[in-house]
Structure formats: C-alpha cells, structure tokens
All heavy atoms as TSV, in Angstrom:
chain	resi	resn	atom	element	x	y	z
A	1	MET	N	N	-15.236	261.687	107.995
A	1	MET	CA	C	-15.526	261.548	106.569
A	1	MET	C	C	-15.028	262.741	105.821
A	1	MET	O	O	-14.736	262.663	104.607
A	1	MET	CB	C	-17.059	261.417	106.418
A	1	MET	CG	C	-17.466	260.937	105.056
A	1	MET	SD	S	-16.874	259.285	104.805
A	1	MET	CE	C	-17.310	259.068	103.083
A	2	LYS	N	N	-14.937	263.885	106.472
A	2	LYS	CA	C	-14.481	265.098	105.802
A	2	LYS	C	C	-13.055	264.992	105.249
A	2	LYS	O	O	-12.808	265.412	104.112
A	2	LYS	CB	C	-14.609	266.305	106.725
A	2	LYS	CG	C	-14.400	267.622	106.030
A	2	LYS	CD	C	-14.689	268.777	106.937
A	2	LYS	CE	C	-14.494	270.072	106.171
A	2	LYS	NZ	N	-14.819	271.227	106.985
A	3	PRO	N	N	-12.121	264.408	105.979
A	3	PRO	CA	C	-10.774	264.235	105.375
A	3	PRO	C	C	-10.763	263.386	104.139
A	3	PRO	O	O	-10.000	263.618	103.219
A	3	PRO	CB	C	-9.925	263.619	106.496
A	3	PRO	CG	C	-10.658	263.912	107.761
A	3	PRO	CD	C	-12.116	264.021	107.396
A	4	HIS	N	N	-11.632	262.372	104.100
A	4	HIS	CA	C	-11.725	261.537	102.922
A	4	HIS	C	C	-12.181	262.312	101.717
A	4	HIS	O	O	-11.698	262.118	100.602
A	4	HIS	CB	C	-12.683	260.336	103.145
A	4	HIS	CG	C	-12.229	259.390	104.161
A	4	HIS	ND1	N	-11.037	258.671	104.055
A	4	HIS	CD2	C	-12.759	258.981	105.351
A	4	HIS	CE1	C	-10.886	257.894	105.097
A	4	HIS	NE2	N	-11.918	258.081	105.919
A	5	LEU	N	N	-13.144	263.207	101.926
A	5	LEU	CA	C	-13.647	264.004	100.821
A	5	LEU	C	C	-12.607	265.008	100.330
A	5	LEU	O	O	-12.519	265.312	99.119
A	5	LEU	CB	C	-14.931	264.740	101.234
A	5	LEU	CG	C	-16.140	263.818	101.474
A	5	LEU	CD1	C	-17.297	264.634	102.000
A	5	LEU	CD2	C	-16.523	263.107	100.173
A	6	ILE	N	N	-11.807	265.534	101.236
A	6	ILE	CA	C	-10.743	266.483	100.870
A	6	ILE	C	C	-9.681	265.757	100.031
A	6	ILE	O	O	-9.262	266.279	98.986
A	6	ILE	CB	C	-10.112	267.127	102.111
A	6	ILE	CG1	C	-11.165	268.034	102.780
A	6	ILE	CG2	C	-8.856	267.891	101.797
A	6	ILE	CD1	C	-10.740	268.569	104.140
A	7	VAL	N	N	-9.306	264.559	100.439
A	7	VAL	CA	C	-8.335	263.790	99.657
A	7	VAL	C	C	-8.903	263.430	98.295
A	7	VAL	O	O	-8.202	263.543	97.278
A	7	VAL	CB	C	-7.902	262.519	100.444
A	7	VAL	CG1	C	-7.100	261.587	99.561
A	7	VAL	CG2	C	-7.161	262.894	101.711
A	8	PHE	N	N	-10.169	263.063	98.275
A	8	PHE	CA	C	-10.800	262.742	96.981
A	8	PHE	C	C	-10.860	263.961	96.054
A	8	PHE	O	O	-10.609	263.855	94.874
A	8	PHE	CB	C	-12.210	262.193	97.207
A	8	PHE	CG	C	-12.882	261.700	95.960
A	8	PHE	CD1	C	-12.393	260.594	95.308
A	8	PHE	CD2	C	-13.981	262.358	95.466
A	8	PHE	CE1	C	-12.995	260.140	94.151
A	8	PHE	CE2	C	-14.592	261.900	94.329
A	8	PHE	CZ	C	-14.095	260.789	93.643
A	9	ALA	N	N	-11.167	265.153	96.623
A	9	ALA	CA	C	-11.165	266.366	95.793
A	9	ALA	C	C	-9.776	266.691	95.273
A	9	ALA	O	O	-9.636	267.099	94.112
A	9	ALA	CB	C	-11.676	267.538	96.643
A	10	ILE	N	N	-8.743	266.452	96.075
A	10	ILE	CA	C	-7.383	266.644	95.601
A	10	ILE	C	C	-7.029	265.663	94.459
A	10	ILE	O	O	-6.412	266.058	93.468
A	10	ILE	CB	C	-6.372	266.544	96.785
A	10	ILE	CG1	C	-6.579	267.696	97.730
A	10	ILE	CG2	C	-4.949	266.462	96.281
A	10	ILE	CD1	C	-5.832	267.594	99.028
A	11	LEU	N	N	-7.449	264.423	94.611
A	11	LEU	CA	C	-7.221	263.446	93.539
A	11	LEU	C	C	-7.917	263.830	92.255
A	11	LEU	O	O	-7.365	263.707	91.159
A	11	LEU	CB	C	-7.671	262.045	94.008
A	11	LEU	CG	C	-6.762	261.347	95.005
A	11	LEU	CD1	C	-7.432	260.058	95.495
A	11	LEU	CD2	C	-5.436	261.055	94.436
A	12	ILE	N	N	-9.183	264.298	92.350
A	12	ILE	CA	C	-9.917	264.725	91.159
A	12	ILE	C	C	-9.247	265.937	90.531
A	12	ILE	O	O	-9.094	266.006	89.280
A	12	ILE	CB	C	-11.385	265.074	91.552
A	12	ILE	CG1	C	-12.123	263.810	91.936
A	12	ILE	CG2	C	-12.077	265.778	90.409
A	12	ILE	CD1	C	-12.418	262.870	90.779
A	13	ALA	N	N	-8.803	266.907	91.375
A	13	ALA	CA	C	-8.134	268.085	90.834
A	13	ALA	C	C	-6.826	267.690	90.133
A	13	ALA	O	O	-6.453	268.240	89.074
A	13	ALA	CB	C	-7.845	269.071	91.953
A	14	GLY	N	N	-6.115	266.704	90.723
A	14	GLY	CA	C	-4.885	266.220	90.080
A	14	GLY	C	C	-5.154	265.534	88.751
A	14	GLY	O	O	-4.390	265.704	87.781
A	15	PHE	N	N	-6.246	264.780	88.666
A	15	PHE	CA	C	-6.621	264.127	87.419
A	15	PHE	C	C	-6.965	265.155	86.335
A	15	PHE	O	O	-6.498	265.041	85.201
A	15	PHE	CB	C	-7.810	263.203	87.681
A	15	PHE	CG	C	-8.206	262.379	86.497
A	15	PHE	CD1	C	-7.400	261.335	86.063
A	15	PHE	CD2	C	-9.386	262.630	85.800
A	15	PHE	CE1	C	-7.772	260.537	84.987
A	15	PHE	CE2	C	-9.745	261.867	84.715
A	15	PHE	CZ	C	-8.935	260.827	84.312
A	16	ILE	N	N	-7.718	266.168	86.689
A	16	ILE	CA	C	-8.084	267.203	85.741
A	16	ILE	C	C	-6.844	267.981	85.294
A	16	ILE	O	O	-6.663	268.282	84.104
A	16	ILE	CB	C	-9.158	268.123	86.335
A	16	ILE	CG1	C	-10.461	267.359	86.480
A	16	ILE	CG2	C	-9.363	269.370	85.463
A	16	ILE	CD1	C	-11.539	268.063	87.271
A	17	THR	N	N	-5.986	268.349	86.267
A	17	THR	CA	C	-4.778	269.069	85.958
A	17	THR	C	C	-3.894	268.286	85.050
A	17	THR	O	O	-3.320	268.825	84.063
A	17	THR	CB	C	-4.025	269.433	87.256
A	17	THR	OG1	O	-4.910	270.163	88.112
A	17	THR	CG2	C	-2.806	270.265	86.971
A	18	TYR	N	N	-3.717	266.990	85.290
A	18	TYR	CA	C	-2.897	266.168	84.435
A	18	TYR	C	C	-3.437	266.142	83.008
A	18	TYR	O	O	-2.679	266.306	82.047
A	18	TYR	CB	C	-2.820	264.740	84.964
A	18	TYR	CG	C	-2.191	263.787	83.953
A	18	TYR	CD1	C	-0.815	263.827	83.752
A	18	TYR	CD2	C	-2.969	262.911	83.230
A	18	TYR	CE1	C	-0.236	263.008	82.811
A	18	TYR	CE2	C	-2.399	262.081	82.304
A	18	TYR	CZ	C	-1.030	262.123	82.097
A	18	TYR	OH	O	-0.489	261.313	81.132
A	19	ASN	N	N	-4.727	265.967	82.877
A	19	ASN	CA	C	-5.304	265.876	81.535
A	19	ASN	C	C	-5.316	267.209	80.790
A	19	ASN	O	O	-5.328	267.208	79.566
A	19	ASN	CB	C	-6.733	265.307	81.615
A	19	ASN	CG	C	-6.711	263.806	81.738
A	19	ASN	OD1	O	-5.962	263.112	81.031
A	19	ASN	ND2	N	-7.512	263.302	82.633
A	20	LEU	N	N	-5.312	268.312	81.508
A	20	LEU	CA	C	-5.289	269.603	80.831
A	20	LEU	C	C	-3.869	270.096	80.497
A	20	LEU	O	O	-3.643	270.654	79.419
A	20	LEU	CB	C	-5.966	270.652	81.685
A	20	LEU	CG	C	-7.497	270.549	81.804
A	20	LEU	CD1	C	-8.014	271.637	82.758
A	20	LEU	CD2	C	-8.145	270.658	80.437
A	21	PHE	N	N	-2.915	269.837	81.383
A	21	PHE	CA	C	-1.592	270.466	81.218
A	21	PHE	C	C	-0.408	269.500	81.067
A	21	PHE	O	O	0.593	269.841	80.449
A	21	PHE	CB	C	-1.313	271.367	82.438
A	21	PHE	CG	C	-2.309	272.439	82.633
A	21	PHE	CD1	C	-3.144	272.415	83.729
A	21	PHE	CD2	C	-2.496	273.460	81.717
A	21	PHE	CE1	C	-4.107	273.408	83.943
A	21	PHE	CE2	C	-3.432	274.441	81.887
A	21	PHE	CZ	C	-4.238	274.415	83.016
A	22	PHE	N	N	-0.459	268.334	81.670
A	22	PHE	CA	C	0.725	267.487	81.755
A	22	PHE	C	C	0.595	266.162	81.021
A	22	PHE	O	O	1.151	265.159	81.459
A	22	PHE	CB	C	1.047	267.205	83.238
A	22	PHE	CG	C	1.325	268.428	84.050
A	22	PHE	CD1	C	0.434	268.793	85.038
A	22	PHE	CD2	C	2.387	269.224	83.785
A	22	PHE	CE1	C	0.641	269.913	85.807
A	22	PHE	CE2	C	2.616	270.371	84.543
A	22	PHE	CZ	C	1.754	270.717	85.526
A	23	GLN	N	N	-0.118	266.119	79.913
A	23	GLN	CA	C	-0.300	264.892	79.200
A	23	GLN	C	C	1.012	264.434	78.569
A	23	GLN	O	O	1.826	265.254	78.138
A	23	GLN	CB	C	-1.326	265.035	78.097
A	23	GLN	CG	C	-2.729	265.129	78.598
A	23	GLN	CD	C	-3.734	265.152	77.459
A	23	GLN	OE1	O	-3.368	265.297	76.302
A	23	GLN	NE2	N	-5.011	265.018	77.799
A	24	ILE	N	N	1.214	263.112	78.520
A	24	ILE	CA	C	2.342	262.545	77.848
A	24	ILE	C	C	2.058	262.493	76.389
A	24	ILE	O	O	0.927	262.216	75.936
A	24	ILE	CB	C	2.613	261.130	78.421
A	24	ILE	CG1	C	2.901	261.185	79.913
A	24	ILE	CG2	C	3.760	260.444	77.666
A	24	ILE	CD1	C	2.977	259.865	80.617
A	25	GLN	N	N	3.047	262.802	75.539
A	25	GLN	CA	C	2.848	262.890	74.110
A	25	GLN	C	C	2.484	261.563	73.443
A	25	GLN	O	O	1.762	261.518	72.482
A	25	GLN	CB	C	4.104	263.503	73.434
A	25	GLN	CG	C	4.388	264.894	73.909
A	25	GLN	CD	C	3.242	265.864	73.620
A	25	GLN	OE1	O	2.585	265.741	72.606
A	25	GLN	NE2	N	3.026	266.791	74.515
A	26	ASP	N	N	3.040	260.476	73.964
A	26	ASP	CA	C	2.706	259.153	73.439
A	26	ASP	C	C	1.269	258.774	73.839
A	26	ASP	O	O	0.951	258.728	75.020
A	26	ASP	CB	C	3.694	258.135	73.954
A	26	ASP	CG	C	3.466	256.747	73.373
A	26	ASP	OD1	O	2.970	256.639	72.231
A	26	ASP	OD2	O	3.767	255.757	74.086
A	27	ASP	N	N	0.406	258.515	72.846
A	27	ASP	CA	C	-0.991	258.262	73.132
A	27	ASP	C	C	-1.186	256.987	73.949
A	27	ASP	O	O	-2.031	256.960	74.848
A	27	ASP	CB	C	-1.765	258.147	71.819
A	27	ASP	CG	C	-1.981	259.492	71.188
A	27	ASP	OD1	O	-1.910	260.503	71.875
A	27	ASP	OD2	O	-2.250	259.522	69.949
A	28	ARG	N	N	-0.428	255.959	73.652
A	28	ARG	CA	C	-0.602	254.704	74.357
A	28	ARG	C	C	-0.215	254.835	75.832
A	28	ARG	O	O	-0.935	254.403	76.733
A	28	ARG	CB	C	0.264	253.617	73.690
A	28	ARG	CG	C	0.046	252.253	74.319
A	28	ARG	CD	C	0.782	251.189	73.544
A	28	ARG	NE	N	0.034	250.930	72.299
A	28	ARG	CZ	C	0.397	250.071	71.400
A	28	ARG	NH1	N	1.505	249.383	71.574
A	28	ARG	NH2	N	-0.324	249.843	70.355
A	29	THR	N	N	0.908	255.496	76.093
A	29	THR	CA	C	1.344	255.708	77.485
A	29	THR	C	C	0.374	256.627	78.209
A	29	THR	O	O	0.088	256.409	79.399
A	29	THR	CB	C	2.773	256.303	77.486
A	29	THR	OG1	O	3.624	255.478	76.709
A	29	THR	CG2	C	3.312	256.371	78.911
A	30	ASN	N	N	-0.098	257.640	77.557
A	30	ASN	CA	C	-1.084	258.541	78.159
A	30	ASN	C	C	-2.347	257.831	78.531
A	30	ASN	O	O	-2.910	258.044	79.595
A	30	ASN	CB	C	-1.383	259.706	77.214
A	30	ASN	CG	C	-2.203	260.782	77.853
A	30	ASN	OD1	O	-2.001	261.115	79.010
A	30	ASN	ND2	N	-3.129	261.342	77.129
A	31	THR	N	N	-2.788	256.917	77.689
A	31	THR	CA	C	-3.987	256.116	77.976
A	31	THR	C	C	-3.749	255.226	79.191
A	31	THR	O	O	-4.627	255.096	80.064
A	31	THR	CB	C	-4.378	255.272	76.773
A	31	THR	OG1	O	-4.600	256.141	75.659
A	31	THR	CG2	C	-5.661	254.468	77.033
A	32	VAL	N	N	-2.582	254.620	79.293
A	32	VAL	CA	C	-2.248	253.774	80.422
A	32	VAL	C	C	-2.248	254.578	81.717
A	32	VAL	O	O	-2.803	254.156	82.744
A	32	VAL	CB	C	-0.897	253.062	80.182
A	32	VAL	CG1	C	-0.420	252.391	81.463
A	32	VAL	CG2	C	-1.006	252.057	79.074
A	33	VAL	N	N	-1.651	255.761	81.668
A	33	VAL	CA	C	-1.628	256.636	82.860
A	33	VAL	C	C	-3.038	257.037	83.269
A	33	VAL	O	O	-3.388	257.001	84.451
A	33	VAL	CB	C	-0.746	257.860	82.620
A	33	VAL	CG1	C	-0.889	258.866	83.748
A	33	VAL	CG2	C	0.712	257.471	82.477
A	34	ASN	N	N	-3.885	257.366	82.306
A	34	ASN	CA	C	-5.272	257.718	82.632
A	34	ASN	C	C	-6.035	256.563	83.212
A	34	ASN	O	O	-6.829	256.742	84.151
A	34	ASN	CB	C	-5.988	258.238	81.362
A	34	ASN	CG	C	-5.719	259.699	81.099
A	34	ASN	OD1	O	-5.503	260.450	82.008
A	34	ASN	ND2	N	-5.772	260.064	79.827
A	35	ILE	N	N	-5.828	255.393	82.690
A	35	ILE	CA	C	-6.520	254.191	83.238
A	35	ILE	C	C	-6.067	253.908	84.652
A	35	ILE	O	O	-6.917	253.604	85.532
A	35	ILE	CB	C	-6.294	252.976	82.303
A	35	ILE	CG1	C	-7.075	253.166	81.007
A	35	ILE	CG2	C	-6.696	251.679	83.020
A	35	ILE	CD1	C	-6.739	252.129	79.942
A	36	ILE	N	N	-4.768	254.003	84.908
A	36	ILE	CA	C	-4.259	253.739	86.250
A	36	ILE	C	C	-4.777	254.802	87.262
A	36	ILE	O	O	-5.213	254.459	88.364
A	36	ILE	CB	C	-2.722	253.716	86.257
A	36	ILE	CG1	C	-2.228	252.460	85.519
A	36	ILE	CG2	C	-2.168	253.737	87.662
A	36	ILE	CD1	C	-0.770	252.400	85.275
A	37	TYR	N	N	-4.769	256.063	86.817
A	37	TYR	CA	C	-5.282	257.129	87.703
A	37	TYR	C	C	-6.756	256.956	87.978
A	37	TYR	O	O	-7.214	257.118	89.111
A	37	TYR	CB	C	-5.014	258.491	87.070
A	37	TYR	CG	C	-4.846	259.629	88.034
A	37	TYR	CD1	C	-3.705	260.356	88.114
A	37	TYR	CD2	C	-5.861	259.937	88.936
A	37	TYR	CE1	C	-3.562	261.416	88.977
A	37	TYR	CE2	C	-5.748	260.981	89.825
A	37	TYR	CZ	C	-4.564	261.703	89.859
A	37	TYR	OH	O	-4.433	262.729	90.751
A	38	ALA	N	N	-7.554	256.602	86.948
A	38	ALA	CA	C	-8.972	256.379	87.147
A	38	ALA	C	C	-9.214	255.180	88.062
A	38	ALA	O	O	-10.144	255.173	88.889
A	38	ALA	CB	C	-9.660	256.189	85.820
A	39	SER	N	N	-8.383	254.165	87.952
A	39	SER	CA	C	-8.494	253.008	88.848
A	39	SER	C	C	-8.246	253.387	90.282
A	39	SER	O	O	-8.937	252.911	91.171
A	39	SER	CB	C	-7.532	251.895	88.405
A	39	SER	OG	O	-7.810	251.453	87.130
A	40	ILE	N	N	-7.271	254.260	90.503
A	40	ILE	CA	C	-7.017	254.710	91.852
A	40	ILE	C	C	-8.217	255.512	92.382
A	40	ILE	O	O	-8.581	255.356	93.541
A	40	ILE	CB	C	-5.701	255.587	91.872
A	40	ILE	CG1	C	-4.512	254.686	91.633
A	40	ILE	CG2	C	-5.553	256.327	93.173
A	40	ILE	CD1	C	-3.216	255.431	91.373
A	41	LEU	N	N	-8.791	256.348	91.522
A	41	LEU	CA	C	-9.968	257.134	91.957
A	41	LEU	C	C	-11.130	256.218	92.311
A	41	LEU	O	O	-11.774	256.403	93.353
A	41	LEU	CB	C	-10.389	258.105	90.837
A	41	LEU	CG	C	-9.492	259.306	90.632
A	41	LEU	CD1	C	-9.935	260.069	89.391
A	41	LEU	CD2	C	-9.562	260.210	91.851
A	42	PHE	N	N	-11.419	255.234	91.489
A	42	PHE	CA	C	-12.535	254.309	91.815
A	42	PHE	C	C	-12.225	253.478	93.023
A	42	PHE	O	O	-13.114	253.140	93.831
A	42	PHE	CB	C	-12.865	253.436	90.626
A	42	PHE	CG	C	-13.605	254.202	89.539
A	42	PHE	CD1	C	-13.086	254.254	88.242
A	42	PHE	CD2	C	-14.806	254.810	89.795
A	42	PHE	CE1	C	-13.769	254.918	87.271
A	42	PHE	CE2	C	-15.493	255.500	88.832
A	42	PHE	CZ	C	-14.959	255.560	87.547
A	43	GLY	N	N	-10.974	253.107	93.217
A	43	GLY	CA	C	-10.572	252.375	94.427
A	43	GLY	C	C	-10.775	253.203	95.680
A	43	GLY	O	O	-11.211	252.707	96.704
A	44	TYR	N	N	-10.471	254.492	95.574
A	44	TYR	CA	C	-10.661	255.356	96.718
A	44	TYR	C	C	-12.159	255.570	97.021
A	44	TYR	O	O	-12.560	255.662	98.182
A	44	TYR	CB	C	-9.960	256.715	96.513
A	44	TYR	CG	C	-9.759	257.467	97.778
A	44	TYR	CD1	C	-8.815	257.069	98.694
A	44	TYR	CD2	C	-10.585	258.548	98.093
A	44	TYR	CE1	C	-8.641	257.751	99.905
A	44	TYR	CE2	C	-10.419	259.234	99.272
A	44	TYR	CZ	C	-9.453	258.816	100.178
A	44	TYR	OH	O	-9.298	259.477	101.367
A	45	ILE	N	N	-12.954	255.640	95.973
A	45	ILE	CA	C	-14.404	255.723	96.180
A	45	ILE	C	C	-14.892	254.502	96.933
A	45	ILE	O	O	-15.706	254.592	97.868
A	45	ILE	CB	C	-15.144	255.870	94.823
A	45	ILE	CG1	C	-14.913	257.257	94.235
A	45	ILE	CG2	C	-16.648	255.660	94.991
A	45	ILE	CD1	C	-15.422	257.404	92.833
A	46	SER	N	N	-14.404	253.327	96.531
A	46	SER	CA	C	-14.858	252.095	97.223
A	46	SER	C	C	-14.355	252.073	98.662
A	46	SER	O	O	-15.077	251.599	99.574
A	46	SER	CB	C	-14.397	250.865	96.454
A	46	SER	OG	O	-13.017	250.780	96.485
A	47	PHE	N	N	-13.146	252.577	98.901
A	47	PHE	CA	C	-12.645	252.654	100.287
A	47	PHE	C	C	-13.513	253.591	101.126
A	47	PHE	O	O	-13.829	253.287	102.276
A	47	PHE	CB	C	-11.204	253.166	100.258
A	47	PHE	CG	C	-10.688	253.566	101.618
A	47	PHE	CD1	C	-10.425	252.611	102.567
A	47	PHE	CD2	C	-10.532	254.920	101.938
A	47	PHE	CE1	C	-9.982	252.980	103.820
A	47	PHE	CE2	C	-10.075	255.293	103.182
A	47	PHE	CZ	C	-9.781	254.311	104.136
A	48	MET	N	N	-13.923	254.763	100.556
A	48	MET	CA	C	-14.780	255.693	101.277
A	48	MET	C	C	-16.130	255.015	101.591
A	48	MET	O	O	-16.656	255.174	102.693
A	48	MET	CB	C	-15.004	256.966	100.484
A	48	MET	CG	C	-13.806	257.865	100.454
A	48	MET	SD	S	-14.059	259.522	99.793
A	48	MET	CE	C	-15.330	259.356	98.586
A	49	ALA	N	N	-16.681	254.298	100.620
A	49	ALA	CA	C	-17.979	253.648	100.857
A	49	ALA	C	C	-17.844	252.561	101.929
A	49	ALA	O	O	-18.717	252.448	102.795
A	49	ALA	CB	C	-18.467	253.039	99.560
A	50	PHE	N	N	-16.750	251.801	101.871
A	50	PHE	CA	C	-16.537	250.770	102.896
A	50	PHE	C	C	-16.399	251.351	104.278
A	50	PHE	O	O	-16.980	250.845	105.237
A	50	PHE	CB	C	-15.293	249.946	102.539
A	50	PHE	CG	C	-14.968	248.868	103.508
A	50	PHE	CD1	C	-15.750	247.737	103.595
A	50	PHE	CD2	C	-13.911	249.016	104.395
A	50	PHE	CE1	C	-15.426	246.729	104.505
A	50	PHE	CE2	C	-13.608	248.024	105.297
A	50	PHE	CZ	C	-14.370	246.882	105.377
A	51	SER	N	N	-15.622	252.435	104.380
A	51	SER	CA	C	-15.448	253.054	105.705
A	51	SER	C	C	-16.751	253.659	106.200
A	51	SER	O	O	-17.054	253.631	107.419
A	51	SER	CB	C	-14.317	254.111	105.684
A	51	SER	OG	O	-14.675	255.166	104.830
A	52	LEU	N	N	-17.573	254.218	105.300
A	52	LEU	CA	C	-18.868	254.765	105.712
A	52	LEU	C	C	-19.816	253.649	106.183
A	52	LEU	O	O	-20.468	253.786	107.234
A	52	LEU	CB	C	-19.512	255.513	104.545
A	52	LEU	CG	C	-20.873	256.126	104.830
A	52	LEU	CD1	C	-20.724	257.253	105.846
A	52	LEU	CD2	C	-21.493	256.643	103.543
A	53	LEU	N	N	-19.829	252.526	105.487
A	53	LEU	CA	C	-20.662	251.399	105.912
A	53	LEU	C	C	-20.189	250.845	107.262
A	53	LEU	O	O	-20.982	250.417	108.087
A	53	LEU	CB	C	-20.677	250.345	104.861
A	53	LEU	CG	C	-21.460	250.672	103.604
A	53	LEU	CD1	C	-21.233	249.571	102.557
A	53	LEU	CD2	C	-22.928	250.828	103.892
A	54	LYS	N	N	-18.877	250.809	107.439
A	54	LYS	CA	C	-18.325	250.341	108.684
A	54	LYS	C	C	-18.726	251.242	109.864
A	54	LYS	O	O	-19.039	250.785	110.946
A	54	LYS	CB	C	-16.809	250.281	108.576
A	54	LYS	CG	C	-16.104	249.456	109.574
A	54	LYS	CD	C	-14.646	249.314	109.236
A	54	LYS	CE	C	-13.891	248.596	110.249
A	54	LYS	NZ	N	-12.456	248.546	109.964
A	55	LYS	N	N	-18.747	252.561	109.631
A	55	LYS	CA	C	-19.155	253.500	110.668
A	55	LYS	C	C	-20.672	253.380	110.954
A	55	LYS	O	O	-21.103	253.546	112.083
A	55	LYS	CB	C	-18.848	254.932	110.267
A	55	LYS	CG	C	-17.421	255.324	110.415
A	55	LYS	CD	C	-17.211	256.789	110.080
A	55	LYS	CE	C	-15.777	257.164	110.184
A	55	LYS	NZ	N	-15.551	258.595	109.873
A	56	MET	N	N	-21.451	253.144	109.908
A	56	MET	CA	C	-22.890	253.014	110.088
A	56	MET	C	C	-23.253	251.746	110.872
A	56	MET	O	O	-24.292	251.737	111.543
A	56	MET	CB	C	-23.578	253.028	108.732
A	56	MET	CG	C	-23.607	254.388	108.070
A	56	MET	SD	S	-24.319	254.362	106.438
A	56	MET	CE	C	-25.969	253.804	106.802
A	57	ARG	N	N	-22.459	250.733	110.751
A	57	ARG	CA	C	-22.731	249.465	111.465
A	57	ARG	C	C	-22.618	249.653	112.931
A	57	ARG	O	O	-23.388	249.090	113.717
A	57	ARG	CB	C	-21.780	248.391	110.981
A	57	ARG	CG	C	-22.038	247.018	111.652
A	57	ARG	CD	C	-21.048	246.008	111.255
A	57	ARG	NE	N	-21.233	245.631	109.857
A	57	ARG	CZ	C	-20.442	244.812	109.233
A	57	ARG	NH1	N	-19.417	244.281	109.850
A	57	ARG	NH2	N	-20.640	244.501	107.981
A	58	LYS	N	N	-21.654	250.470	113.404
A	58	LYS	CA	C	-21.447	250.683	114.849
A	58	LYS	C	C	-22.473	251.532	115.442
A	58	LYS	O	O	-23.384	251.889	115.597
A	58	LYS	CB	C	-20.089	251.315	115.069
A	58	LYS	CG	C	-18.966	250.393	114.793
A	58	LYS	CD	C	-17.637	251.064	115.071
A	58	LYS	CE	C	-16.486	250.107	114.755
A	58	LYS	NZ	N	-15.229	250.677	115.052
C-alpha cells in the first residue's frame, strides 16, 4: 500500500504545482486540464480503495 500512497502524493504535488506555476492562459483550456487531472486523482483513489478491499478479502 505504501507505493500507492507515494504515487498519490506525487500526483497531488503535481496538481498543486500545475495550479501554482504552470497554468494555461486560456481559462477554458485550463478548466479542462484541471477537470481531467482531478478525474485522474479520483480514479486513482478508487483504484487504491479497490486494491485495499481486495487485500482485505484474502
């Protein structure tokens, strides 16, 4: 589970870094990038939960 948390922390740090320093000037495109990145984060959270439940079952 520890590698999953490390990857998740890297994804969160990347999201914060993007929003602080590397934003796209076009508001619409920036919003789309933020939505896609947030979707990836929530998808990874669900993957971590699924793998944890799978380990608990065994």
